[in-house]
DSSP file (Angstrom, degrees, kcal/mol; ACC not computed):
  #  RESIDUE AA STRUCTURE BP1 BP2  ACC     N-H-->O    O-->H-N    N-H-->O    O-->H-N    TCO  KAPPA ALPHA  PHI   PSI    X-CA   Y-CA   Z-CA
    1    1 A M              0   0    0      0, 0.0    52,-3.1     0, 0.0     2,-0.2   0.000 360.0 360.0 360.0 132.7    7.2   -5.0    0.9
    2    2 A K        -     0   0    0     50,-0.2     2,-0.5    52,-0.1    52,-0.1  -0.608 360.0-116.6 -87.2 149.5    6.8   -5.0   -2.9
    3    3 A C        +     0   0    0     50,-0.4     2,-0.3    -2,-0.2    36,-0.1  -0.737  43.2 169.8 -85.7 125.7    3.5   -4.9   -4.5
    4    4 A E        -     0   0    0     -2,-0.5     2,-0.2     7,-0.0     7,-0.0  -0.933  38.8 -99.9-134.0 156.2    2.8   -8.1   -6.6
    5    5 A L        -     0   0    0     -2,-0.3     8,-0.0     1,-0.1     2,-0.0  -0.518  43.1-119.5 -69.4 143.7   -0.1   -9.6   -8.4
    6    6 A D    >   -     0   0    0      5,-1.9     3,-1.5    -2,-0.2    -1,-0.1  -0.248  36.4 -90.4 -75.4 176.1   -1.7  -12.4   -6.4
    7    7 A E  T 3  S+     0   0    0      1,-0.3    -1,-0.1     2,-0.1    -2,-0.1   0.786 128.5  52.5 -61.2 -28.6   -1.8  -15.9   -7.9
    8    8 A S  T 3  S-     0   0    0      3,-0.0    -1,-0.3     1,-0.0    -3,-0.0   0.656 106.6-127.2 -80.5 -14.8   -5.2  -15.3   -9.5
    9    9 A G  S <  S+     0   0    0     -3,-1.5    -2,-0.1     2,-0.2    -4,-0.0   0.575  81.2 109.5  79.8   9.2   -3.9  -12.1  -11.2
   10   10 A R        +     0   0    0      1,-0.1    -3,-0.1     4,-0.0    -5,-0.0   0.787  51.5  97.4 -89.4 -29.2   -6.8  -10.1   -9.8
   11   11 A Y  S    S+     0   0    0      2,-0.1    -5,-1.9     1,-0.1    -2,-0.2  -0.931  78.3  27.6-120.9 139.0   -5.0   -7.9   -7.1
   12   12 A P  S    S-     0   0    0      0, 0.0    24,-0.2     0, 0.0    25,-0.2   0.662  77.2-151.5 -70.6 158.4   -4.1   -5.2   -7.3
   13   13 A K  S    S+     0   0    0     22,-1.1     2,-0.4     1,-0.3    23,-0.2   0.877  83.0  10.5 -63.4 -37.5   -6.7   -4.2  -10.0
   14   14 A E  E     +A   35   0A   0     21,-1.6    21,-2.4     2,-0.0     2,-0.3  -0.992  61.9 169.6-145.0 134.8   -4.3   -1.6  -11.3
   15   15 A A  E     +A   34   0A   0     -2,-0.4     2,-0.4    19,-0.2    19,-0.2  -0.833  10.5 176.8-146.3 105.4   -0.6   -1.0  -10.7
   16   16 A R  E     -A   33   0A   0     17,-2.2    16,-3.7    -2,-0.3    17,-1.7  -0.884  15.4-147.2-110.6 142.1    1.2    1.5  -13.0
   17   17 A R  E     -A   31   0A   0     -2,-0.4    14,-0.3    14,-0.3     2,-0.2  -0.748  24.4-101.8-106.1 153.4    4.8    2.5  -12.5
   18   18 A F        -     0   0    0     12,-2.9    11,-2.2     9,-0.4     2,-0.3  -0.490  43.0-174.6 -66.6 141.2    6.5    5.8  -13.2
   19   19 A T    > > -     0   0    0      9,-0.2     3,-1.1    -2,-0.2     5,-0.8  -0.775  43.8 -96.5-126.4 173.7    8.5    5.8  -16.4
   20   20 A L  G > 5S+     0   0    0     -2,-0.3     3,-1.2     1,-0.2     6,-0.1   0.845 123.9  60.3 -59.6 -31.8   10.8    8.3  -18.1
   21   21 A E  G 3 5S+     0   0    0      1,-0.2    -1,-0.2     2,-0.1    -3,-0.0   0.696  90.7  67.4 -71.3 -19.3    7.8    9.4  -20.2
   22   22 A T  G < 5S-     0   0    0     -3,-1.1    -1,-0.2     2,-0.1    -2,-0.2   0.563 109.4-118.8 -80.1  -6.3    5.7   10.4  -17.1
   23   23 A G  T < 5S+     0   0    0     -3,-1.2    -3,-0.1    -4,-0.3    -2,-0.1   0.661  86.8 102.6  82.4  16.0    8.1   13.2  -16.4
   24   24 A R    > < +     0   0    0     -5,-0.8     3,-2.3     1,-0.1     4,-0.3  -0.590  36.7 167.3-127.8  70.3    9.3   12.1  -13.0
   25   25 A P  G >  S+     0   0    0      0, 0.0     3,-1.0     0, 0.0    -1,-0.1   0.782  74.5  61.8 -59.1 -27.9   12.8   10.6  -13.6
   26   26 A E  G 3  S+     0   0    0      1,-0.2    -6,-0.0    -3,-0.1    -2,-0.0   0.633 108.6  44.0 -71.9 -11.7   13.6   10.5   -9.9
   27   27 A R  G X  S+     0   0    0     -3,-2.3     3,-2.4    -8,-0.1    -9,-0.4   0.268  76.1 144.5-116.6  11.3   10.7    8.1   -9.4
   28   28 A V  T <  S+     0   0    0     -3,-1.0    -9,-0.2    -4,-0.3     3,-0.1  -0.267  74.4  20.2 -53.4 130.2   11.1    5.7  -12.3
   29   29 A G  T 3  S+     0   0    0    -11,-2.2    -1,-0.3     1,-0.4   -10,-0.1   0.055  99.2 111.2  95.7 -24.0   10.1    2.2  -11.2
   30   30 A E  S <  S-     0   0    0     -3,-2.4   -12,-2.9     1,-0.1    -1,-0.4  -0.380  81.0 -90.2 -75.9 162.2    8.0    3.4   -8.3
   31   31 A Y  E     -A   17   0A   0     23,-2.2   -14,-0.3   -14,-0.3    25,-0.3  -0.571  35.8-178.5 -77.1 133.4    4.3    3.0   -8.4
   32   32 A Q  E    S+     0   0A   0    -16,-3.7     2,-0.4     1,-0.4   -15,-0.2   0.796  76.5  14.2 -93.1 -40.2    2.3    5.9   -9.9
   33   33 A V  E     +A   16   0A   0    -17,-1.7   -17,-2.2     2,-0.0    -1,-0.4  -1.000  61.1 174.2-139.1 133.3   -1.1    4.3   -9.3
   34   34 A V  E     +A   15   0A   0     -2,-0.4     2,-0.3   -19,-0.2   -19,-0.2  -0.972  10.9 167.6-136.8 125.1   -2.2    1.3   -7.2
   35   35 A S  E     +A   14   0A   0    -21,-2.4   -21,-1.6    -2,-0.4   -22,-1.1  -0.974  59.0  27.9-135.1 153.3   -5.9    0.4   -6.8
   36   36 A G  S    S-     0   0    0     -2,-0.3    -1,-0.1   -24,-0.2     2,-0.1   0.830  78.4-176.0  70.4  32.2   -7.6   -2.7   -5.4
   37   37 A L        -     0   0    0    -25,-0.2     2,-0.3    -3,-0.2    -1,-0.2  -0.352   7.7-177.7 -65.3 138.5   -4.7   -3.4   -3.1
   38   38 A R        -     0   0    0     -2,-0.1     2,-0.4     2,-0.0    44,-0.1  -0.986  18.8-133.8-134.7 146.2   -4.9   -6.6   -1.0
   39   39 A I        -     0   0    0     43,-3.2     2,-1.0    -2,-0.3     3,-0.1  -0.859   6.0-141.6-105.1 132.3   -2.3   -7.9    1.5
   40   40 A D    >>  -     0   0    0     -2,-0.4     3,-1.9     1,-0.2     4,-0.8  -0.813  15.8-160.3 -87.7 102.1   -1.1  -11.5    1.7
   41   41 A K  H 3> S+     0   0    0     -2,-1.0     4,-1.2     1,-0.3     3,-0.3   0.745  85.1  65.7 -60.4 -24.8   -0.9  -11.9    5.5
   42   42 A S  H 34 S+     0   0    0      1,-0.2    -1,-0.3     2,-0.2    -2,-0.0   0.777 103.5  46.9 -69.3 -23.7    1.5  -14.8    5.2
   43   43 A K  H <4 S+     0   0    0     -3,-1.9    -1,-0.2     1,-0.2    -2,-0.2   0.658 105.9  58.6 -88.9 -17.5    4.1  -12.5    3.7
   44   44 A V  H >< S+     0   0    0     -4,-0.8     3,-1.8    -3,-0.3     2,-0.2   0.778  79.7 179.5 -80.1 -28.1    3.6   -9.8    6.4
   45   45 A E  T 3<  -     0   0    0     -4,-1.2    -1,-0.2     1,-0.2    -2,-0.1  -0.428  67.7 -21.4  58.4-123.2    4.4  -12.2    9.3
   46   46 A D  T 3  S+     0   0    0     -2,-0.2    -1,-0.2     2,-0.0     2,-0.1   0.262  96.5 131.5-103.1  14.2    4.2  -10.3   12.6
   47   47 A A    <   -     0   0    0     -3,-1.8     3,-0.1     1,-0.1    -3,-0.0  -0.433  31.5-176.8 -65.8 136.8    4.6   -6.8   11.2
   48   48 A R  S    S+     0   0    0      1,-0.3    14,-1.9    -2,-0.1     2,-0.3   0.618  71.7  27.4-107.9 -20.6    1.9   -4.4   12.5
   49   49 A V  E    S+B   61   0B   0     12,-0.2    -1,-0.3     2,-0.0     2,-0.3  -0.991  73.2 141.2-142.0 131.8    2.9   -1.3   10.6
   50   50 A F  E     -B   60   0B   0     10,-2.3    10,-2.9    -2,-0.3     2,-0.3  -0.987  35.5-130.5-161.3 166.6    4.6   -1.1    7.2
   51   51 A K  E     -B   59   0B   0     -2,-0.3     2,-0.4     8,-0.2     8,-0.1  -0.859  29.2-113.4-116.8 155.5    4.8    0.7    3.9
   52   52 A L  E >   -B   55   0B   0      6,-0.5     3,-1.7     3,-0.5   -50,-0.2  -0.732  37.9-105.9 -87.1 137.2    4.8   -0.7    0.5
   53   53 A W  T 3  S+     0   0    0    -52,-3.1   -50,-0.4    -2,-0.4   -22,-0.1  -0.413 103.1   6.8 -59.7 130.5    8.0   -0.3   -1.5
   54   54 A G  T 3  S+     0   0    0     -2,-0.1   -23,-2.2   -24,-0.1     2,-0.4   0.530 107.1  96.4  77.5   6.0    7.5    2.4   -4.2
   55   55 A W  E <   +B   52   0B   0     -3,-1.7    -3,-0.5   -25,-0.2     3,-0.5  -0.810  47.6 178.8-130.4  91.7    4.0    3.4   -3.0
   56   56 A R  E     +     0   0B   0     -2,-0.4    -1,-0.1   -25,-0.3    -2,-0.0   0.818  67.6  61.5 -66.5 -37.4    4.4    6.5   -0.8
   57   57 A P  E    S+     0   0B   0      0, 0.0     2,-0.4     0, 0.0    -1,-0.2   0.836  88.2  79.5 -66.0 -31.8    0.8    7.4    0.1
   58   58 A A  E     -     0   0B   0     -3,-0.5    -6,-0.5    -6,-0.1     2,-0.5  -0.608  48.7-177.1 -90.0 131.9   -0.2    4.2    1.9
   59   59 A L  E     -B   51   0B   0     -2,-0.4     2,-0.5    -8,-0.1    -8,-0.2  -0.992  20.7-149.6-116.7 118.4    0.8    3.3    5.5
   60   60 A I  E     +B   50   0B   0    -10,-2.9   -10,-2.3    -2,-0.5     2,-0.3  -0.777  21.3 173.0 -95.2 127.7   -0.5   -0.2    6.3
   61   61 A V  E     -B   49   0B   0     -2,-0.5   -12,-0.2   -12,-0.2   -13,-0.1  -0.936  29.9-112.7-130.1 154.8   -1.5   -0.8   10.0
   62   62 A D     >  -     0   0    0    -14,-1.9     4,-2.2    -2,-0.3     3,-0.2  -0.286  40.0 -96.1 -79.7 173.1   -3.1   -3.8   11.7
   63   63 A G  H  > S+     0   0    0      1,-0.2     4,-2.4     2,-0.2     5,-0.2   0.836 120.7  54.4 -60.3 -38.1   -6.6   -3.7   13.2
   64   64 A E  H  > S+     0   0    0      2,-0.2     4,-2.2     1,-0.2    -1,-0.2   0.908 110.3  46.1 -65.1 -41.6   -5.5   -2.9   16.7
   65   65 A I  H  > S+     0   0    0      2,-0.2     4,-2.5     1,-0.2    -2,-0.2   0.895 110.4  54.6 -68.1 -38.9   -3.5    0.1   15.7
   66   66 A K  H  X S+     0   0    0     -4,-2.2     4,-2.4     1,-0.2    -2,-0.2   0.945 109.9  46.6 -57.0 -49.3   -6.4    1.3   13.5
   67   67 A L  H  X S+     0   0    0     -4,-2.4     4,-2.9     1,-0.2    -2,-0.2   0.905 111.2  51.7 -61.4 -41.9   -8.7    1.1   16.6
   68   68 A A  H  X S+     0   0    0     -4,-2.2     4,-1.7     1,-0.2    -1,-0.2   0.902 110.5  48.5 -62.7 -40.9   -6.1    2.9   18.8
   69   69 A L  H  <>S+     0   0    0     -4,-2.5     5,-2.4     2,-0.2     4,-0.3   0.909 113.0  47.7 -65.1 -41.8   -5.8    5.7   16.2
   70   70 A E  H ><5S+     0   0    0     -4,-2.4     3,-1.3     1,-0.2    -2,-0.2   0.926 111.7  49.5 -64.3 -44.4   -9.5    6.1   15.9
   71   71 A E  H 3<5S+     0   0    0     -4,-2.9    -1,-0.2     1,-0.3    -2,-0.2   0.807 107.3  55.7 -65.4 -29.0  -10.0    6.1   19.7
   72   72 A A  T 3<5S-     0   0    0     -4,-1.7    -1,-0.3    -5,-0.2    -2,-0.2   0.525 116.8-114.8 -80.3  -5.2   -7.3    8.8   20.1
   73   73 A G  T < 5 -     0   0    0     -3,-1.3    -3,-0.2    -4,-0.3    -2,-0.1   0.768  46.4-176.3  78.2  25.9   -9.2   11.0   17.6
   74   74 A S      < -     0   0    0     -5,-2.4     2,-0.3    -6,-0.2    -1,-0.2  -0.266   2.7-169.1 -56.7 139.0   -6.5   10.9   15.0
   75   75 A V        +     0   0    0      1,-0.1     3,-0.1     3,-0.0    -1,-0.0  -0.866  52.1  54.2-128.1 163.3   -7.3   13.1   11.9
   76   76 A G  S    S+     0   0    0      1,-0.3     2,-0.3    -2,-0.3    -1,-0.1   0.400  96.3  65.8  97.6  -1.9   -5.8   13.6    8.5
   77   77 A G        -     0   0    0     -3,-0.1    -1,-0.3     2,-0.0     2,-0.3  -0.855  61.2-147.4-138.6 175.2   -6.0   10.0    7.3
   78   78 A Y        -     0   0    0     -2,-0.3     2,-0.4    -3,-0.1    -3,-0.0  -0.963  15.8-124.6-143.3 162.4   -8.6    7.3    6.5
   79   79 A F        +     0   0    0     -2,-0.3     2,-0.4   -13,-0.0    -2,-0.0  -0.892  23.0 174.9-114.7 138.6   -8.7    3.6    6.7
   80   80 A E        -     0   0    0     -2,-0.4     2,-0.2     0, 0.0    -2,-0.0  -0.982  34.2-118.1-140.1 125.8   -9.5    1.1    4.0
   81   81 A E              0   0    0     -2,-0.4    -2,-0.0     1,-0.2   -44,-0.0  -0.449 360.0 360.0 -69.1 131.7   -9.3   -2.6    4.5
   82   82 A V              0   0    0     -2,-0.2   -43,-3.2   -44,-0.1    -1,-0.2   0.314 360.0 360.0-124.8 360.0   -6.7   -4.3    2.3
């Protein structure tokens, strides 16, 4: 799923992409910074786990999977509602 501004232009608050000037030519076009991310549930359809194109750090999961990971004692990540 690609990251896009919502119709109001408010989300994400910031989305910067790698350029040739950032010194990472292999990542040109990918996101360097994304903050204030929000998910349009109508575009997700029935996906329960997915990643955003060009934004490596985030793994998006639905609420049931989040609870299962917490109950299993999963470590090394954190959850933030988007």
